[in-house]
C-alpha positions in Angstrom: 111.9 -14.8 146.5 109.0 -12.3 146.8 109.8 -8.8 145.8 108.0 -5.7 147.1 108.4 -3.4 144.3 108.1 -3.9 140.4 109.7 -1.8 137.8 108.9 -2.6 134.1 110.7 -1.5 131.0 109.6 -1.5 127.4 110.6 -0.1 124.1 107.6 -1.0 122.0 103.9 -0.4 123.0 103.7 -1.5 126.6 100.7 -3.6 126.0 102.4 -6.7 127.4 102.8 -4.8 130.8 99.1 -3.7 130.7 97.9 -7.2 129.9 100.2 -8.7 132.7 99.0 -6.0 135.1 95.4 -7.1 134.5 96.3 -10.8 134.8 97.9 -10.4 138.1 95.7 -7.5 139.4 98.8 -5.3 140.1 100.6 -2.5 138.3 104.3 -1.8 138.4 105.4 0.9 140.7 107.4 2.4 137.9 107.3 2.1 134.1 110.2 3.2 132.0 110.2 3.4 128.3 112.2 4.7 125.3 109.2 4.4 123.0 107.6 7.3 121.3 104.5 8.6 123.0 102.2 8.0 120.2 103.0 4.2 120.1 102.3 3.5 123.8 99.3 1.6 124.8 96.8 3.9 126.5 96.4 1.5 129.4 100.0 2.1 130.5 101.1 4.9 132.7 104.7 5.8 131.9 106.7 7.3 134.8 110.0 7.8 133.0 110.6 8.4 129.3 114.3 7.9 128.7 116.3 9.3 125.8 118.7 7.3 123.7 121.7 7.7 126.0 119.7 6.9 129.2 118.3 3.9 127.5 121.7 2.6 126.7 123.0 3.0 130.2 119.9 2.6 132.4 121.3 5.1 134.7 117.8 6.2 135.3 117.5 3.3 137.7 120.2 4.8 140.0 117.9 7.9 140.4 114.9 6.1 141.6 114.5 5.6 145.3 113.7 2.0 146.0 115.2 -0.9 148.0 117.3 -2.7 145.4 117.0 -6.1 147.2 113.1 -5.9 147.3 112.7 -4.7 143.7 112.0 -6.8 140.7 112.8 -5.3 137.3 111.2 -6.8 134.2 112.0 -6.3 130.5 108.8 -6.5 128.6 109.9 -5.8 125.1 112.9 -3.8 126.1 115.0 -3.7 122.9 118.2 -2.6 124.5 121.2 -4.5 125.9 121.3 -4.1 129.6 124.8 -3.0 130.8 126.7 -5.6 132.8 127.1 -3.3 135.8 123.2 -3.1 135.9 122.9 -6.9 135.5 125.0 -7.4 138.6 123.4 -4.6 140.7 119.7 -5.2 140.1 117.2 -8.1 140.0 116.4 -8.0 136.3 114.4 -10.6 134.4 113.5 -10.8 130.6 110.8 -12.4 128.6 112.2 -14.0 125.5 110.0 -15.4 122.7 112.3 -18.3 121.9 112.4 -21.7 123.5 116.2 -21.3 124.3 116.2 -24.2 126.8 115.7 -26.6 123.9 117.0 -24.5 121.0 119.9 -22.2 122.1 120.2 -21.0 118.5 117.0 -18.9 119.2 118.9 -16.5 121.6 119.1 -13.0 120.4 117.0 -10.8 118.2 113.8 -11.8 116.3 113.6 -15.5 117.2 110.0 -15.5 116.0 111.0 -14.9 112.4 113.9 -17.5 112.7 111.4 -20.0 114.1 109.0 -19.5 111.3 111.6 -19.6 108.6 112.7 -23.0 109.9 109.5 -24.3 111.4 110.0 -27.9 110.3 113.2 -28.0 112.5 111.1 -27.4 115.7 108.9 -29.9 117.5 107.8 -27.0 119.9 108.0 -23.3 120.0 107.7 -21.3 123.1 108.9 -18.5 125.4 111.0 -18.2 128.6 111.5 -15.8 131.5 115.1 -15.6 132.4 117.5 -13.8 134.7 119.4 -11.0 132.8 123.1 -11.5 132.9 125.9 -9.8 130.8 125.6 -12.3 128.0 122.4 -12.0 125.9 119.7 -14.5 126.8 122.2 -16.6 128.8 120.8 -16.1 132.3 119.0 -18.9 134.4 115.6 -19.7 133.0 113.0 -19.4 135.6 109.8 -20.4 133.6 109.2 -21.8 130.2 106.0 -22.4 128.3 105.6 -24.1 124.9 103.2 -25.2 122.3 103.4 -27.7 119.4 104.5 -26.5 116.1 101.8 -28.5 114.3 99.4 -25.9 115.5 101.4 -23.1 113.8 100.7 -22.6 110.2 101.8 -19.1 109.2 103.9 -16.2 110.6 100.9 -14.5 112.3 100.1 -17.7 114.1 103.8 -18.0 115.1 103.7 -14.5 116.7 100.3 -15.2 118.3 101.4 -18.5 119.8 104.6 -16.9 121.1 102.7 -14.0 122.7 100.5 -16.5 124.5 103.3 -18.6 125.7 105.2 -15.4 126.8 102.1 -14.1 128.7 101.7 -17.4 130.5 105.3 -17.7 131.4 105.3 -14.0 132.8 102.0 -14.7 134.7 103.5 -17.7 136.4 106.7 -15.9 137.2 105.1 -12.7 138.5 102.5 -14.5 140.7 105.4 -16.5 142.4 107.6 -13.4 142.8 105.4 -10.4 143.5 
């Protein structure tokens, strides 16, 4: 399905949104963050800065005027659990830096560290873009990208490889859906 509007959420720097925007030559209509101003990538224009309570509920989405059925919402480093009522109401997709299609134990927080700590257990590492549902990292996987672990030799290289696989997964997904 092609979406008309794009809303992007982040909790860290927003650099992924900036990189993706450059990669597909399109910016989100709205950017929402709960990050501190000084941590935000200067290339990202933030439309809404939410406080802790708003970040927990995502009620801010109910106050933005947009056609729900024609709007794609992406979580690009959004470090909050999306309430189940929002999962059902909106078209929300998440990027996850763990190859959960092959290794379901990588669902949840900090899969990069868990991969590196057990690197010999994995033939590949990678990232996915999946539909957001009430259960964490359990929605339908739309795109996955992977790399061989033999090319990963330290924690920094693990993060770098997962950043690249995530970027490539998002680019494929966004080009198809926006």
